[in-house]
N, C-alpha and C positions, 0 to 999 in steps of 0.2 A: 788191136782190135777184129775181132771175130765176131762179123752181126748184119742179116742178112734181112730187109725189109720185108713184111708180106706184102701182098696182093701191089693195085697201087701208091703205097709207101714209099719215100723217098729218104734217105740217110742225109745231113747239107751240112757243112761248116761251113757258118756264116762269115763274111767277106770283113773287113776291120771300115770302120762307121765311113768313111771321104775313099771312093775308091774309083779311080782311072782308068777308062776303055779307050783305046785311040780318042778321041776328042770330047769324048762326052766322061762327064765328072756325075758320080750318082754319090751324093754326100746325106748321110742316113743318121742325124743327129738324136734323134728319138727311135725310140722302139718301135713308134705307132705306123711308121713309113715304110716305104719299098725298101727290103734288103735284097744283096746280092750274095750265092751262095754254092759254092764248089758240090755237086754232086758225090760224094764218095761211093754208094750202094744202093742199087734198086731194086724193088720188087720186081716179080716176073709177071705181073699187071693182073688185068682182071676178067673174069669169064662174063660172057654177052649170056643174054635170055636161051639163045640155043648152045651153052655147055661149052663155047669155042673159047679159046685165051686169050686175050686180046692182049700184046705187047705195048710197050707204054713210048709213047715219043720221047720223053726225056731218056737219058742214059747215062752211065758211068762217064766221072770226066767232063759235066756240060757245066755249064757257067748259069746259075734261073734267076731271073727275079721275080721274089714272091712279098707278096704284105707281113711283114714281122710279125703282126699280130695272131696268123691261122699257123706259125707253127707252134710245135710243141718242145719245150726245150727237154734235153735229159742229157746226162755225165755219163761215159764209161771212162774206166781207167785215169780217170781225175780230169776227161776235157769234156767242153760242152759242146754239144752236137744240137741238130735240132732234126724232129720227123715232121715231114707235112705231105702230104697228098699231093699227085700227081697236077689233080684236075683245080687244085689255087695256086700253083706258077703261072705264073704271067706271061711269063717267055722266056726263051733258050738265047740268051747272048752270045756273039761270035767275037772271039776276040782277034 
C-alpha cells in the first residue's frame, strides 16, 4: 500500500476486539467503545498561526487508544483501515 495522510491525519489498522497488553485487557464488543489500533502512517503535522509546521506526537508504529465512532473507515486493496485525526487519540499505549 502506498498512502500518506495529510496534515494531522493518521492511518490506523484496528486491533482485534479483545486485546491483552501486559496485565490490561481491553474488550471492544461494540463499535461504540474505545478501541486500540496500530498506526501505519502519519501526516506531516499542522501549521500554526505563524506558519510554522508543528509535528505530531503520534508516530508510525505507535499503538493508540481512540473512540471508534470518531474514526473514518476506508478500504485500500481489499483491506479495511481507519483514518483519524491526532487530536481524537486518547492516548498512546506502551507495550
